[in-house]
LOTIDO-764900 format. One record per residue (C-alpha): x, y, z. Coordinates in steps of 0.2 Angstrom, whole numbers, always signed. Example, Ala and Ser with C-alpha at 12.3 -4.5 7.8 and 13.67 -1.06 7.14 Angstrom:
<recs>
<rec u="+62" v="-22" w="+39"/>
<rec u="+68" v="-5" w="+36"/>
</recs>
This chain:
<recs>
<rec u="-770" v="-492" w="+108"/>
<rec u="-779" v="-504" w="+94"/>
<rec u="-783" v="-521" w="+99"/>
<rec u="-786" v="-535" w="+86"/>
<rec u="-796" v="-550" w="+87"/>
<rec u="-783" v="-561" w="+92"/>
<rec u="-782" v="-551" w="+110"/>
<rec u="-796" v="-563" w="+117"/>
<rec u="-792" v="-561" w="+135"/>
<rec u="-791" v="-545" w="+145"/>
<rec u="-781" v="-554" w="+158"/>
<rec u="-762" v="-559" w="+160"/>
<rec u="-758" v="-575" w="+167"/>
<rec u="-742" v="-576" w="+174"/>
<rec u="-728" v="-586" w="+182"/>
<rec u="-719" v="-578" w="+194"/>
<rec u="-705" v="-582" w="+207"/>
<rec u="-713" v="-583" w="+223"/>
<rec u="-694" v="-592" w="+232"/>
<rec u="-676" v="-592" w="+227"/>
<rec u="-675" v="-614" w="+226"/>
<rec u="-661" v="-622" w="+234"/>
<rec u="-654" v="-632" w="+220"/>
<rec u="-665" v="-636" w="+203"/>
<rec u="-680" v="-625" w="+206"/>
<rec u="-697" v="-634" w="+208"/>
<rec u="-716" v="-631" w="+207"/>
<rec u="-717" v="-624" w="+224"/>
<rec u="-704" v="-610" w="+222"/>
<rec u="-718" v="-603" w="+208"/>
<rec u="-734" v="-596" w="+211"/>
<rec u="-747" v="-592" w="+196"/>
<rec u="-756" v="-574" w="+197"/>
<rec u="-767" v="-565" w="+184"/>
<rec u="-763" v="-547" w="+178"/>
<rec u="-769" v="-535" w="+168"/>
<rec u="-765" v="-535" w="+149"/>
<rec u="-750" v="-523" w="+147"/>
<rec u="-754" v="-506" w="+140"/>
<rec u="-740" v="-503" w="+126"/>
<rec u="-727" v="-487" w="+126"/>
<rec u="-722" v="-479" w="+108"/>
<rec u="-707" v="-492" w="+101"/>
<rec u="-719" v="-508" w="+109"/>
<rec u="-729" v="-524" w="+102"/>
<rec u="-740" v="-533" w="+111"/>
<rec u="-736" v="-552" w="+107"/>
<rec u="-750" v="-566" w="+111"/>
<rec u="-739" v="-580" w="+115"/>
<rec u="-744" v="-596" w="+109"/>
<rec u="-729" v="-607" w="+116"/>
<rec u="-719" v="-606" w="+132"/>
<rec u="-701" v="-615" w="+131"/>
<rec u="-693" v="-624" w="+146"/>
<rec u="-672" v="-623" w="+146"/>
<rec u="-658" v="-629" w="+156"/>
<rec u="-653" v="-611" w="+157"/>
<rec u="-668" v="-604" w="+166"/>
<rec u="-657" v="-612" w="+183"/>
<rec u="-645" v="-600" w="+181"/>
<rec u="-655" v="-585" w="+178"/>
<rec u="-664" v="-589" w="+196"/>
<rec u="-649" v="-594" w="+205"/>
<rec u="-632" v="-589" w="+199"/>
<rec u="-627" v="-568" w="+204"/>
<rec u="-614" v="-570" w="+187"/>
<rec u="-622" v="-578" w="+175"/>
<rec u="-625" v="-568" w="+159"/>
<rec u="-641" v="-560" w="+163"/>
<rec u="-646" v="-550" w="+178"/>
<rec u="-652" v="-563" w="+192"/>
<rec u="-672" v="-565" w="+191"/>
<rec u="-677" v="-560" w="+209"/>
<rec u="-692" v="-564" w="+221"/>
<rec u="-709" v="-558" w="+212"/>
<rec u="-702" v="-559" w="+195"/>
<rec u="-711" v="-565" w="+183"/>
<rec u="-701" v="-582" w="+175"/>
<rec u="-690" v="-576" w="+161"/>
<rec u="-692" v="-588" w="+148"/>
<rec u="-692" v="-589" w="+129"/>
<rec u="-708" v="-589" w="+122"/>
<rec u="-716" v="-589" w="+103"/>
<rec u="-734" v="-581" w="+98"/>
<rec u="-744" v="-567" w="+89"/>
<rec u="-740" v="-549" w="+87"/>
<rec u="-757" v="-542" w="+90"/>
<rec u="-755" v="-524" w="+93"/>
<rec u="-740" v="-513" w="+88"/>
<rec u="-733" v="-495" w="+92"/>
<rec u="-719" v="-501" w="+81"/>
<rec u="-717" v="-497" w="+64"/>
<rec u="-704" v="-514" w="+61"/>
<rec u="-717" v="-525" w="+70"/>
<rec u="-735" v="-527" w="+62"/>
<rec u="-750" v="-537" w="+67"/>
<rec u="-751" v="-552" w="+62"/>
<rec u="-733" v="-555" w="+62"/>
<rec u="-726" v="-571" w="+72"/>
<rec u="-708" v="-569" w="+83"/>
<rec u="-698" v="-577" w="+94"/>
<rec u="-689" v="-569" w="+109"/>
<rec u="-687" v="-568" w="+129"/>
<rec u="-707" v="-564" w="+133"/>
<rec u="-707" v="-573" w="+148"/>
<rec u="-720" v="-586" w="+155"/>
<rec u="-736" v="-576" w="+153"/>
<rec u="-750" v="-573" w="+140"/>
<rec u="-745" v="-557" w="+134"/>
<rec u="-729" v="-548" w="+133"/>
<rec u="-726" v="-529" w="+129"/>
<rec u="-711" v="-530" w="+120"/>
<rec u="-697" v="-522" w="+113"/>
<rec u="-687" v="-524" w="+99"/>
<rec u="-670" v="-531" w="+110"/>
<rec u="-682" v="-545" w="+117"/>
<rec u="-684" v="-554" w="+100"/>
<rec u="-672" v="-567" w="+95"/>
<rec u="-681" v="-568" w="+77"/>
<rec u="-698" v="-565" w="+67"/>
<rec u="-704" v="-579" w="+61"/>
<rec u="-705" v="-583" w="+39"/>
<rec u="-707" v="-601" w="+39"/>
<rec u="-726" v="-605" w="+40"/>
<rec u="-725" v="-620" w="+31"/>
<rec u="-717" v="-628" w="+49"/>
<rec u="-724" v="-627" w="+68"/>
<rec u="-724" v="-614" w="+77"/>
<rec u="-716" v="-625" w="+92"/>
<rec u="-699" v="-628" w="+80"/>
<rec u="-695" v="-610" w="+84"/>
<rec u="-691" v="-614" w="+102"/>
<rec u="-683" v="-629" w="+97"/>
<rec u="-672" v="-636" w="+82"/>
<rec u="-677" v="-617" w="+72"/>
<rec u="-675" v="-610" w="+91"/>
<rec u="-660" v="-607" w="+106"/>
<rec u="-658" v="-628" w="+104"/>
<rec u="-654" v="-628" w="+86"/>
<rec u="-643" v="-613" w="+84"/>
<rec u="-634" v="-619" w="+101"/>
<rec u="-631" v="-636" w="+94"/>
<rec u="-624" v="-627" w="+76"/>
<rec u="-613" v="-617" w="+81"/>
<rec u="-606" v="-627" w="+97"/>
<rec u="-602" v="-640" w="+84"/>
<rec u="-599" v="-631" w="+70"/>
<rec u="-589" v="-618" w="+79"/>
<rec u="-584" v="-623" w="+90"/>
<rec u="-580" v="-642" w="+89"/>
<rec u="-577" v="-641" w="+70"/>
<rec u="-579" v="-659" w="+65"/>
<rec u="-570" v="-666" w="+52"/>
<rec u="-575" v="-681" w="+40"/>
<rec u="-569" v="-698" w="+50"/>
<rec u="-568" v="-692" w="+67"/>
<rec u="-576" v="-697" w="+82"/>
<rec u="-587" v="-684" w="+90"/>
<rec u="-595" v="-689" w="+109"/>
<rec u="-611" v="-678" w="+114"/>
<rec u="-618" v="-680" w="+131"/>
<rec u="-636" v="-679" w="+135"/>
<rec u="-636" v="-684" w="+117"/>
<rec u="-656" v="-688" w="+116"/>
<rec u="-660" v="-671" w="+121"/>
<rec u="-664" v="-657" w="+112"/>
<rec u="-647" v="-648" w="+110"/>
<rec u="-638" v="-665" w="+111"/>
<rec u="-648" v="-674" w="+99"/>
<rec u="-647" v="-658" w="+85"/>
<rec u="-627" v="-658" w="+88"/>
<rec u="-622" v="-674" w="+85"/>
<rec u="-634" v="-675" w="+69"/>
<rec u="-626" v="-660" w="+62"/>
<rec u="-606" v="-669" w="+66"/>
<rec u="-614" v="-684" w="+57"/>
<rec u="-619" v="-671" w="+42"/>
<rec u="-601" v="-668" w="+42"/>
<rec u="-596" v="-684" w="+40"/>
<rec u="-590" v="-689" w="+57"/>
<rec u="-595" v="-704" w="+70"/>
<rec u="-606" v="-700" w="+82"/>
<rec u="-607" v="-708" w="+100"/>
<rec u="-619" v="-702" w="+111"/>
<rec u="-621" v="-702" w="+130"/>
<rec u="-639" v="-702" w="+138"/>
<rec u="-648" v="-710" w="+151"/>
<rec u="-658" v="-725" w="+151"/>
<rec u="-661" v="-739" w="+138"/>
<rec u="-676" v="-729" w="+131"/>
<rec u="-662" v="-711" w="+125"/>
<rec u="-651" v="-722" w="+120"/>
<rec u="-664" v="-732" w="+109"/>
<rec u="-669" v="-715" w="+103"/>
<rec u="-652" v="-709" w="+98"/>
<rec u="-650" v="-723" w="+88"/>
<rec u="-663" v="-727" w="+80"/>
<rec u="-670" v="-710" w="+78"/>
<rec u="-656" v="-697" w="+77"/>
<rec u="-645" v="-710" w="+69"/>
<rec u="-628" v="-709" w="+81"/>
<rec u="-616" v="-724" w="+77"/>
<rec u="-617" v="-729" w="+94"/>
<rec u="-623" v="-723" w="+111"/>
<rec u="-618" v="-725" w="+128"/>
<rec u="-631" v="-728" w="+145"/>
<rec u="-621" v="-721" w="+157"/>
<rec u="-634" v="-725" w="+170"/>
<rec u="-631" v="-742" w="+165"/>
<rec u="-614" v="-742" w="+163"/>
<rec u="-604" v="-737" w="+178"/>
<rec u="-587" v="-738" w="+171"/>
<rec u="-588" v="-724" w="+157"/>
<rec u="-569" v="-725" w="+154"/>
<rec u="-571" v="-741" w="+148"/>
<rec u="-589" v="-739" w="+140"/>
<rec u="-580" v="-724" w="+132"/>
<rec u="-564" v="-735" w="+125"/>
<rec u="-576" v="-747" w="+117"/>
<rec u="-588" v="-735" w="+106"/>
<rec u="-573" v="-725" w="+104"/>
<rec u="-559" v="-736" w="+99"/>
<rec u="-547" v="-723" w="+88"/>
<rec u="-549" v="-711" w="+103"/>
<rec u="-559" v="-694" w="+105"/>
<rec u="-558" v="-678" w="+92"/>
<rec u="-572" v="-668" w="+97"/>
<rec u="-584" v="-666" w="+113"/>
<rec u="-599" v="-657" w="+115"/>
<rec u="-602" v="-658" w="+134"/>
<rec u="-620" v="-652" w="+140"/>
<rec u="-617" v="-660" w="+157"/>
<rec u="-597" v="-657" w="+164"/>
<rec u="-595" v="-668" w="+180"/>
<rec u="-589" v="-688" w="+178"/>
<rec u="-592" v="-687" w="+159"/>
<rec u="-582" v="-671" w="+155"/>
<rec u="-567" v="-681" w="+167"/>
<rec u="-568" v="-699" w="+158"/>
<rec u="-569" v="-688" w="+139"/>
<rec u="-553" v="-681" w="+144"/>
<rec u="-543" v="-697" w="+148"/>
<rec u="-546" v="-701" w="+129"/>
<rec u="-545" v="-688" w="+119"/>
<rec u="-532" v="-684" w="+102"/>
<rec u="-520" v="-674" w="+99"/>
<rec u="-528" v="-656" w="+94"/>
<rec u="-546" v="-662" w="+100"/>
<rec u="-560" v="-647" w="+103"/>
<rec u="-573" v="-647" w="+117"/>
<rec u="-589" v="-636" w="+119"/>
<rec u="-593" v="-630" w="+135"/>
<rec u="-612" v="-630" w="+131"/>
<rec u="-619" v="-634" w="+148"/>
<rec u="-616" v="-641" w="+167"/>
<rec u="-631" v="-649" w="+169"/>
<rec u="-624" v="-661" w="+182"/>
<rec u="-621" v="-650" w="+196"/>
<rec u="-636" v="-645" w="+206"/>
<rec u="-628" v="-628" w="+212"/>
<rec u="-612" v="-618" w="+208"/>
<rec u="-608" v="-613" w="+225"/>
<rec u="-598" v="-617" w="+233"/>
<rec u="-584" v="-619" w="+219"/>
<rec u="-585" v="-637" w="+212"/>
<rec u="-569" v="-648" w="+211"/>
<rec u="-564" v="-665" w="+203"/>
<rec u="-552" v="-669" w="+192"/>
<rec u="-540" v="-656" w="+186"/>
<rec u="-540" v="-655" w="+166"/>
<rec u="-525" v="-644" w="+162"/>
<rec u="-512" v="-658" w="+156"/>
<rec u="-523" v="-667" w="+146"/>
<rec u="-526" v="-653" w="+138"/>
<rec u="-507" v="-648" w="+137"/>
<rec u="-502" v="-665" w="+132"/>
<rec u="-516" v="-667" w="+118"/>
<rec u="-513" v="-648" w="+113"/>
<rec u="-532" v="-648" w="+113"/>
<rec u="-546" v="-635" w="+117"/>
<rec u="-558" v="-633" w="+130"/>
<rec u="-571" v="-618" w="+125"/>
<rec u="-587" v="-610" w="+133"/>
<rec u="-599" v="-602" w="+121"/>
<rec u="-616" v="-593" w="+121"/>
<rec u="-629" v="-593" w="+108"/>
<rec u="-631" v="-576" w="+109"/>
<rec u="-613" v="-572" w="+104"/>
<rec u="-619" v="-576" w="+87"/>
<rec u="-633" v="-567" w="+84"/>
<rec u="-628" v="-559" w="+68"/>
<rec u="-626" v="-577" w="+61"/>
<rec u="-645" v="-583" w="+67"/>
<rec u="-652" v="-581" w="+50"/>
<rec u="-636" v="-590" w="+41"/>
<rec u="-638" v="-604" w="+54"/>
<rec u="-659" v="-606" w="+52"/>
<rec u="-658" v="-604" w="+33"/>
<rec u="-645" v="-622" w="+34"/>
<rec u="-659" v="-628" w="+48"/>
<rec u="-671" v="-629" w="+38"/>
<rec u="-665" v="-635" w="+24"/>
<rec u="-660" v="-651" w="+34"/>
<rec u="-678" v="-651" w="+43"/>
<rec u="-688" v="-650" w="+26"/>
<rec u="-676" v="-665" w="+15"/>
<rec u="-679" v="-674" w="+32"/>
<rec u="-661" v="-676" w="+38"/>
<rec u="-662" v="-668" w="+53"/>
<rec u="-674" v="-676" w="+65"/>
<rec u="-682" v="-668" w="+83"/>
<rec u="-695" v="-675" w="+95"/>
<rec u="-705" v="-662" w="+105"/>
<rec u="-713" v="-666" w="+121"/>
<rec u="-727" v="-653" w="+123"/>
<rec u="-738" v="-649" w="+141"/>
<rec u="-753" v="-641" w="+137"/>
<rec u="-760" v="-625" w="+148"/>
<rec u="-749" v="-612" w="+159"/>
<rec u="-754" v="-624" w="+175"/>
<rec u="-740" v="-634" w="+169"/>
<rec u="-726" v="-622" w="+167"/>
<rec u="-720" v="-622" w="+187"/>
<rec u="-716" v="-641" w="+190"/>
<rec u="-705" v="-641" w="+170"/>
<rec u="-689" v="-634" w="+175"/>
<rec u="-686" v="-650" w="+189"/>
<rec u="-696" v="-661" w="+177"/>
<rec u="-681" v="-655" w="+163"/>
<rec u="-669" v="-658" w="+176"/>
<rec u="-674" v="-675" w="+179"/>
<rec u="-672" v="-682" w="+163"/>
<rec u="-691" v="-686" w="+162"/>
<rec u="-696" v="-676" w="+146"/>
<rec u="-695" v="-686" w="+129"/>
<rec u="-688" v="-671" w="+118"/>
<rec u="-690" v="-654" w="+117"/>
<rec u="-700" v="-648" w="+133"/>
<rec u="-714" v="-636" w="+129"/>
<rec u="-731" v="-627" w="+135"/>
<rec u="-743" v="-624" w="+125"/>
<rec u="-754" v="-610" w="+129"/>
<rec u="-769" v="-615" w="+117"/>
<rec u="-774" v="-630" w="+112"/>
<rec u="-776" v="-628" w="+92"/>
<rec u="-760" v="-621" w="+93"/>
<rec u="-750" v="-628" w="+82"/>
</recs>
């Protein structure tokens, strides 16, 4: 196959799963190996990754046998979203020099088939890294979860958990763009400040400082809760359910409060709240909306260029940083969308 000048190495570093974790994956569960840059079969193209993503879903890809994609096994290269350049191609629809984002793994180079691509990138004026955050899975998750599941109306009260995170911060801002009053739940004073000062939420609750979450929500939501974007499940969802209004909508995006799902988690039952308030609680996956990605990206790009949708990035440099970053994410020790930059000059 023809290689462009962008192929700067003959080796391909890969982060691979060394052992199945007991709970949240940590650095010791991974290792880094060196493989050959893959050869291309007909219909494939070679992507040189520039940025690698760290996402909460990665825990489920490793641990859960009932997840929506096949579980990763020991020895596999870590599945991950990544963004980079096409540096060689044996596919007519993907040309050398184009930029793409998709499931390319925690590695320098990936031999890619079109089904692995989430989208081609067509915003050269914006940083490539945004394609893995507010213009990628995180922004799309916020867009569809908020607008299609929560469906906020002007004047309603919307609550968002992990509200300073990459998904939560975008979801809350989108609700405000629809005229809703937005209350965030976040951990620690710095993240509460981000919700208020950077992302423009109307109120924010520090769940680490406010042990009585019911009382804190009652203070912040005196007129009850019309919609809830749930990234955590657990105690936050229990508290919200006790204060939902008639016809409330609850979007289940994530279950970050649980370290593991086996055995089955137990807790307060939601059925009576949902029945009496004639409310809905619905899980969703962003991949269900693949046919509408470009619709969402068009709106997200417009809001970003107009300064109406703010974002934060926490970029770590080098492949060696990758193994410990899922644990960093679940500890809440990141300060924005968590990314790995493989080359210092990448923007």
